[in-house]
C-alpha positions in Angstrom: 0.1 -0.1 0.0 1.4 3.4 -1.2 2.2 5.9 1.7 -0.3 8.5 -0.3 -2.8 5.9 0.0 -2.4 5.0 3.6 -2.6 8.8 4.3 -5.8 9.3 2.3 -7.2 6.2 4.4 -6.1 7.7 7.8 -7.5 11.0 6.8 -10.9 9.4 5.7 -10.9 7.5 9.0 -10.1 10.7 11.1 -13.0 12.7 9.5 -15.4 9.7 9.9 -14.4 9.5 13.5 -14.5 13.4 14.0 -18.3 13.3 12.2 -19.4 10.6 14.6 -18.1 12.3 17.4 -19.7 15.4 16.4 -23.1 13.4 15.7 -22.6 11.7 19.0 -22.2 14.9 21.0 -25.3 16.5 19.4 -27.5 13.5 19.9 -26.1 13.8 24.0 -27.3 17.0 24.0 -30.9 15.9 23.0 -32.9 15.2 25.7 -35.2 11.8 26.0 -38.7 12.4 25.9 -41.3 10.2 27.5 -45.0 11.0 27.0 -47.6 9.4 29.3 -51.3 9.5 28.4 -53.9 7.8 30.6 -57.4 6.7 29.3 -60.7 8.6 30.6 -59.1 9.7 34.1 -60.8 12.4 35.8 -59.3 15.7 37.0 -59.6 15.1 40.5 -58.0 11.3 40.5 -54.7 12.3 41.0 -53.1 13.5 44.1 -51.4 16.5 42.6 -54.8 17.9 42.0 -55.8 17.4 45.4 -57.3 13.7 45.3 -57.6 12.2 48.9 -58.7 9.0 48.1 -56.8 7.3 45.1 -53.2 6.8 46.1 -50.6 8.6 43.6 -47.4 9.1 45.4 -45.3 8.5 42.3 -46.9 11.1 40.1 -47.5 13.5 43.0 -43.8 13.5 43.5 -43.0 13.8 39.8 -45.5 16.6 39.4 -43.5 18.4 42.3 -40.4 18.3 40.2 -41.8 20.5 37.4 -44.6 22.4 36.1 -48.3 21.7 37.0 -50.9 23.3 34.3 -53.9 24.1 36.0 -55.6 24.8 33.2 -54.6 22.1 30.7 -56.9 21.0 28.0 -57.2 18.5 25.4 -58.5 19.3 21.7 -61.4 17.1 22.2 -63.6 15.4 24.7 -63.5 11.8 23.9 -60.5 9.3 22.8 -59.6 9.1 18.9 -59.9 12.6 18.3 -58.0 13.6 20.9 -55.3 11.5 20.6 -54.9 12.7 16.8 -54.8 16.2 18.2 -52.0 15.4 20.3 -49.9 13.2 17.8 -50.2 15.9 15.3 -50.1 19.1 17.2 -53.3 19.8 14.8 -56.7 20.6 15.6 -57.9 17.4 14.5 -60.9 18.8 12.8 -58.5 20.3 10.2 -58.4 16.8 8.7 -61.9 15.5 9.7 -61.0 13.7 12.3 -63.9 14.6 14.6 -64.9 11.2 15.9 -64.0 7.9 16.8 -63.9 5.2 14.3 -66.8 3.4 13.4 -67.2 0.0 15.7 -69.1 -1.9 13.0 -67.0 -3.8 10.4 -63.4 -3.4 9.3 -62.4 0.2 8.8 -60.1 0.7 5.7 -57.2 3.3 5.6 -59.5 6.3 5.0 -60.9 6.0 8.3 -58.0 7.7 11.1 -55.2 10.0 11.1 -54.0 10.0 7.5 -50.4 9.5 6.6 -50.4 13.0 5.0 -50.5 14.7 8.4 -47.2 14.6 10.4 -46.9 13.1 13.6 -44.4 14.3 16.4 -42.8 10.7 16.1 -41.6 11.5 12.4 -40.5 14.9 13.4 -38.4 13.6 16.3 -36.9 11.0 14.1 -35.8 13.4 11.8 -34.0 14.8 14.8 -32.2 11.2 15.3 -34.8 9.9 17.8 -35.5 6.5 18.3 -39.4 6.5 18.6 -41.7 4.1 20.3 -45.3 3.8 20.8 -46.7 1.6 23.7 -50.2 0.8 24.8 -53.6 1.8 23.2 -53.2 3.6 19.6 -56.8 4.3 18.5 -56.4 6.5 15.7 -56.1 4.2 12.8 -57.7 0.7 12.6 -56.1 -0.2 9.3 -52.8 -1.8 9.3 -51.5 1.3 7.1 -52.3 3.7 9.6 -50.6 1.6 12.8 -47.6 2.9 14.5 -45.1 1.4 12.2 -46.5 3.6 9.5 -46.8 6.7 11.5 -43.0 7.1 12.4 -42.6 4.6 15.2 -39.8 2.4 15.3 -41.2 0.3 17.7 -44.8 -0.6 18.6 -46.1 -2.6 21.4 -49.9 -2.5 21.7 -53.4 -2.8 20.4 -55.2 -0.9 17.7 -58.7 -0.2 18.7 -60.9 0.7 21.8 -61.5 -1.1 24.8 -59.8 -4.1 25.4 -59.6 -6.6 28.6 -56.6 -6.1 30.9 -55.2 -9.5 30.9 -54.2 -9.6 27.0 -56.9 -11.7 26.0 -57.6 -11.4 22.1 -60.7 -10.2 20.9 -60.6 -9.6 17.2 -57.9 -7.7 15.3 -58.2 -4.3 17.1 -57.9 -6.0 20.7 -55.0 -7.9 20.0 -51.4 -7.0 21.3 -48.7 -6.7 18.7 -45.0 -6.1 19.0 -44.3 -4.4 15.7 -46.2 -6.7 13.0 -46.2 -9.9 15.2 -49.0 -11.0 17.7 -47.8 -11.1 21.1 -48.5 -14.6 22.4 -50.8 -14.5 25.4 -48.8 -16.4 27.5 -46.3 -13.9 27.6 -48.8 -10.9 28.8 -49.8 -10.6 32.4 -52.0 -7.3 33.2 -51.8 -4.7 30.6 -50.6 -1.9 32.6 -47.9 -3.7 33.7 -46.9 -5.3 30.4 -47.1 -1.5 29.0 -44.6 -0.4 31.9 -42.3 -3.4 31.4 -42.1 -2.7 27.7 -41.2 0.9 28.0 -38.7 0.1 30.4 -37.2 -2.4 27.8 -37.1 0.1 25.0 -35.3 2.4 27.1 -32.6 -0.1 27.8 -32.3 -1.1 24.4 -32.0 2.7 23.2 -30.2 4.5 25.8 -27.2 5.3 23.7 -29.0 7.7 21.7 -31.9 10.1 22.5 -35.4 8.1 22.4 -39.2 9.1 22.3 -41.7 7.1 24.0 -45.3 7.6 23.7 -46.8 5.6 26.8 -50.5 5.4 25.9 -52.0 3.3 29.0 -55.6 2.2 28.4 -56.1 2.8 32.3 -58.4 3.7 34.0 -60.8 2.9 31.0 -63.3 0.2 31.1 -63.6 -2.8 31.5 -62.9 -2.5 35.3 -59.7 -5.3 35.6 -57.2 -4.8 38.6 -54.8 -7.2 40.0 -54.7 -8.0 44.0 -51.4 -5.9 44.3 -53.4 -2.6 43.3 -56.8 -3.4 44.9 -55.0 -3.9 48.1 -54.0 -0.4 48.0 -57.4 1.0 47.4 -59.5 -1.2 49.9 -60.2 1.6 51.8 -62.6 3.0 49.4 -65.7 1.5 50.3 -67.7 2.2 47.2 -67.1 -1.2 44.9 -66.7 0.2 41.6 -64.8 3.5 42.6 -62.2 1.1 44.5 -61.5 -1.0 41.3 -61.2 2.4 39.2 -58.7 3.8 42.0 -56.8 0.3 41.8 -56.5 1.0 37.6 -55.0 4.6 38.5 -52.5 3.2 41.2 -51.3 0.5 39.0 -50.3 3.5 36.3 -48.7 5.1 39.0 -46.9 2.3 39.9 -46.0 1.9 36.9 -44.6 5.6 36.2 -42.8 5.1 39.4 -40.9 2.5 38.1 -39.8 3.9 35.0 -38.7 7.0 37.2 -36.6 4.9 39.4 -35.2 3.2 36.5 -34.5 6.5 34.8 -32.4 7.5 37.6 -30.4 4.3 38.3 -29.1 4.6 34.5 -28.4 8.3 34.9 -30.8 9.5 32.6 -33.1 11.3 34.8 -31.7 15.1 34.4 -31.7 14.3 30.3 -35.4 13.2 30.0 -38.5 15.2 29.5 -41.3 13.5 31.3 -44.9 14.6 30.4 -48.3 13.2 32.0 -51.9 13.8 31.1 -55.3 12.0 30.5 -56.7 12.0 26.7 -59.9 13.6 28.1 -62.0 13.9 31.2 -63.3 11.1 33.4 -65.6 8.6 32.4 -69.3 9.0 33.8 -68.6 5.8 35.7 -66.4 6.0 39.0 -64.3 8.8 37.7 -64.1 12.0 39.7 -64.0 15.3 37.5 -64.6 17.7 40.6 -64.9 20.6 40.9 -65.3 20.7 37.3 -68.8 20.4 35.8 -69.4 17.4 33.3 -67.5 14.6 32.1 -66.1 12.7 29.1 -68.0 13.6 26.1 -69.0 17.1 27.1 -67.5 20.5 26.4 -67.9 21.4 29.6 -64.6 21.8 31.8 -64.8 18.4 33.1 -64.9 16.8 29.4 -61.6 18.8 28.2 -59.7 19.7 31.3 -57.4 17.2 32.5 -54.6 16.3 34.9 -51.4 17.5 33.3 -47.8 18.0 34.2 -44.4 18.2 32.6 -41.0 17.8 34.2 -37.4 18.7 33.0 -34.6 19.1 35.6 -32.3 22.2 35.1 -34.9 23.5 32.5 -38.3 23.6 34.2 -38.5 24.8 37.8 -39.6 22.5 40.6 -43.0 23.4 42.6 -44.5 25.2 39.8 -48.1 25.8 39.4 -49.2 27.5 35.9 -52.6 29.0 35.7 -52.7 30.1 32.2 -54.7 28.2 29.2 -52.6 25.6 27.5 -53.5 22.5 25.0 -52.4 19.0 24.5 -51.6 20.7 21.1 -48.6 22.7 22.5 -46.9 19.4 23.1 -45.6 18.8 19.4 -43.8 22.2 19.2 -42.8 22.4 22.9 -41.1 18.9 22.3 -39.7 19.3 18.8 -38.0 22.6 20.1 -36.6 21.2 23.1 -35.1 18.1 20.8 -33.4 21.0 19.0 -35.9 21.2 15.8 -37.1 24.1 14.1 -40.8 24.6 14.9 -41.2 27.6 12.6 -40.5 24.9 9.6 -43.8 23.3 10.7 -46.5 25.8 9.8 -49.4 23.3 9.9 -49.0 23.4 13.7 -51.7 24.8 16.0 -49.8 24.8 19.3 -47.1 26.8 20.9 -44.0 25.9 22.7 -44.5 26.2 26.3 -41.4 26.8 27.5 -40.4 30.4 27.0 -43.8 31.0 28.3 -43.1 29.6 31.5 -40.1 31.9 32.3 -42.4 34.8 30.9 -45.5 34.6 33.4 -46.9 37.8 31.9 -47.7 36.4 28.7 -50.2 34.3 27.6 -49.5 31.1 25.5 -53.5 31.5 23.9 -55.9 33.8 23.8 -58.5 31.4 22.2 -59.1 27.9 22.2 -61.4 25.8 20.1 -63.6 22.4 20.2 -65.6 21.0 17.8 -67.5 17.4 17.8 -68.9 15.7 14.9 -69.0 18.7 12.7 -70.2 21.2 14.8 -73.0 19.2 16.4 -71.2 20.8 19.6 -68.6 23.2 19.8 -67.2 25.6 22.2 -64.5 28.7 22.1 -62.8 30.0 24.9 -61.5 33.6 24.4 -59.7 35.3 27.3 -62.1 34.8 30.4 -65.2 33.9 28.3 -66.2 30.6 27.3 -68.9 30.0 24.6 -70.6 26.2 24.6 -73.2 25.4 21.9 -74.3 22.4 24.1 -76.4 19.4 22.5 -76.7 17.9 25.7 -78.7 21.1 27.0 -80.1 22.2 23.5 -79.0 25.7 23.9 -75.8 28.1 23.4 -74.4 29.0 26.9 -72.1 31.4 28.2 -69.7 31.7 31.2 -67.3 33.9 32.5 -64.4 31.5 33.6 -62.6 34.1 35.7 -65.5 34.4 37.9 -67.2 31.5 37.6 -64.9 28.6 37.0 -66.9 25.9 37.5 -69.6 26.8 34.8 -72.9 27.2 37.3 -74.0 30.4 36.0 -75.4 30.7 32.4 -75.0 34.3 31.6 -76.0 34.0 27.7 -79.2 36.2 28.0 -77.0 39.3 29.7 -74.2 39.4 27.0 -75.8 38.7 23.4 -72.5 40.9 21.9 -70.2 38.6 23.6 -71.8 35.9 22.2 -71.7 37.3 18.6 -68.1 37.6 19.1 -67.2 34.1 19.8 -69.6 32.9 17.3 -67.8 34.7 14.8 -64.3 33.6 16.0 -65.6 29.8 15.5 -67.0 30.5 12.1 -63.8 31.9 11.0 -61.8 29.0 12.7 -64.0 26.6 11.6 -63.8 27.7 7.8 -60.3 26.2 7.9 -61.8 23.0 8.9 -63.0 19.8 6.8 -66.2 18.2 7.2 -65.8 14.8 9.5 -64.4 11.8 7.4 -66.7 9.5 9.2 -69.1 9.8 12.1 -69.6 8.0 15.9 -72.9 7.4 17.9 -72.1 10.6 20.0 -75.1 12.3 18.9 -77.6 9.6 19.7 -75.6 8.8 22.7 -75.8 12.3 24.1 -79.6 12.7 23.5 -80.0 9.7 25.1 -77.9 10.3 28.2 -79.6 14.0 28.5 -83.1 12.4 28.5 -82.2 9.7 31.3 -80.6 12.3 33.5 -83.8 14.6 33.3 -86.2 11.4 33.9 -83.9 10.8 36.9 -84.2 14.3 38.4 -87.9 14.6 37.4 -88.6 11.1 39.0 -87.0 12.2 42.5 -89.9 14.9 42.7 -93.0 14.1 45.0 -95.9 12.9 42.7 -98.8 15.2 41.7 -101.8 14.3 43.2 
């Protein structure tokens, strides 16, 4: 081998080494990211929001390490659309994802969050992240819309809605897959624990490079299944349904505690952003959305305001309670900027980077937020202190001043027609940029049935007329 050739090889290897070292240094400056999403959990079902009956010590301790969003909203009051908004950073009405996927029959690839919408997983892959989706997916039933097609390197979970917690298969939407392969039921125990263990395994296998985990527990969504371990923690709750529900929440809390302990053990805690929130308000049975009005499915605060915190050591001050309005739509831009990306290049996003606002307490991330169900069957606008709610439940359009009446007890619509006109105009302008729902679900019929039953129960309590 000639000396010039040897010198060229050495120079090439040296440049390659420098490039790799530069890339490793670049990646080492990127925080790991874990977004933990629960399913149908009530605002008051965590200690950091004031719960006194459900034990959530791990979540409470984590929340103290960062910022609790006291006015944290999701973009929709029930499962699939809310998840589509979170993952894309866009109002899901922009691409017609107003509803849960139809329950009857098989859905094709036109039903769900389309591949044309860029997910946070795809944006973070561009920044060199290893990406994982674990748990409940529910934004596309068809295989073409599953996580491996949406920017996730790794997937462990199920595609559809409510699944039993023992991992017993019930059709293709309620079967646990790891990537493209069905997981043997003999390898599953209790899904909450299985999802926790899979997250820890993914961290172990990818901790040399920055990673992003979207950990979407299906707890505490029905069916109500729990283990003896978690039931033991909630035996003090004398209402059986609430006791089981609380055990399911405690299972999540225990899992998050295990993940947090693992991050500390491996020296990853300081370099990890951890976000916790629910996909929507608590379900009608056993959850506690107090003191807020309403529940999952409604556009009252109880349906869209969720337990929500973010932790990032040395970047977010601990023991912070942030009162300004924030949205799950803000997670995409916040996390992408933290990862070294350029949110200004993602012009489709409807959220904002929250980190600058946490330091500048006199500035507000949002003046206005919007919600739309089933193409406007119901809608709401929160603009500054006012909230307009066109409620199909109540059959009227209501107005609340959330600064004076945060619990939505007093409808002031009759006294402020000018404010209603203004907020309706805001909604109309926003909705002009949306598209019609790509499919529909039974929400309208369910709303009417639920309200009818609500009124019947109240009337039945009255003394019969003679």
